[in-house]
N, C-alpha and C positions, 0 to 999 in steps of 0.2 A: 537124459539125452545129452550127448556132447557133440561138438563139432570137430573132434579130433581126427585129423587126417595125417598120415605119415608125410614127412617132407619128401619132395620129389627132386632128385638132382637134375639140374639143368645143364646136362653135359654139353660142353662146347660153346656155351654162350660167352665165355671169357670174363665174366664179372665175378669178383670174389663173393662168396656167400656171406650173409649177415647172420651171426649167431646171437640170439638173445637169451639171457638167463634172467628168469624172474625168481627171486630168492626171498626167503623169510628169515627173520632175525632168529638167532640161536638155533640154527638148523645145520647139523653136521653134514648132511648130504649136500646142502647148498654150499657149504664151505669147501667140500671136496670138489664139487662141480666147478666152482669159481677158480680154484687152484689149478685143476686140470685144464680148463679152457684158457686160463692166463698163460700157462706153460705152452700149450699148443699154439696160441696166437703168436708166440715168438718164433716158431718154426714153420708155420704155415701161413698162407695168405687168406685171411678172412677178417671181416669186421666183427668185433666182439662188443656187445653192450650188456650192461647189468641194470636191472630195475628192481628196487625193493617192492615187495608185494603190497606195501602200504602206500606207494606212490600212485599218482593218477594214471600213469602209463601202466604200471603193474596191475592196478585194479581193472583197467580196461582189458588188458590181455587175459587176466584170470577169468573175467566175465565171458570173454569170447571163447576161450578154449576149455574152461571147466576142468582143470587137472585134478586128479585124485589126491595128489600129494606134492610136496615141494622137493626139489626145485623143478620148475618147468623150463624146458629148453625149446626154443623155436629156431628153425633154420629158414631163412628168407621169409619169415612171417608165418610159416606153416608149422604146426605142432610136430615136435620131434620126440620128446620124452618127458616123463614126470617121474620123480623119485631118483634113485641112483642113476647117474649118467652112464649110458651104455657106450663105453669108450670105443670098443671095436666097431660098433655100428657107426659111430661118429667118424672114425678114421676112414671107414669104407666110403661113407658119403662124401667126405672131403676129397678123397682120392678120385672118386667119380666126377666130382666138380672141378678137378684139376687144381685143388688148393694145396697140393703137396709141396 
């Protein structure tokens, strides 16, 4: 049983979203997600944070959301994805949040 819920855009609240990446060492999908999010953070307004899966914060987030694989991405603390980052879905969510 998991507590995974899709991130809900808070349209019009005016605050930039916070995107959290929980990554594992030697994970090519984690590397891809980190690169993609780093590039998008240059062009869009959002806060981006990275936590290794072995860190205390990473362990807490993994226990709370129970992802099936790495990387795990959260938007404003809500589960967004695990595994390959769904870039189009992320772009839609950011656009809805006004982070373009």
